[in-house]
C-alpha positions, 0 to 999 in steps of 0.5 A: 445789113450792119445798119439793120442789126445796129452793128456800128463798127460794121457800118464804119468798116463797110464805109472805109472798105468802100472808099478803099475799093474806089481808091484802088480803081482810081476813083478818088472822088468817089473814095472821098465821098465814102470817107466823108460818110465814114467821118460823119458816122463816127461822130454819130457813134462817138468813135474817135479812132475811126474818125481819125482813120477817116480823116487820114484816108481822106487826106491821103486821097486829097494829096493824090489829087495834088491838093496838098494844102487841103490834104494837110488841113484834113490830116491835122483836123483828124488829130 
């Protein structure tokens, strides 16, 4: 719906919330897919705050998988 109405912030939020829901259900790989889509969408709409949030969320979930070096790189990329 947000895509049809061109409500870019709504699209960003829906991608982030989808990632959060997957995370809450323990599906970290699925959550990461949504955060990656969110990062790409933020680049497209030029929304750096959302992009940083997406990197932060992705880094947190990568660290939950035990991939600490990759998580640190992801986090630093977002800043």
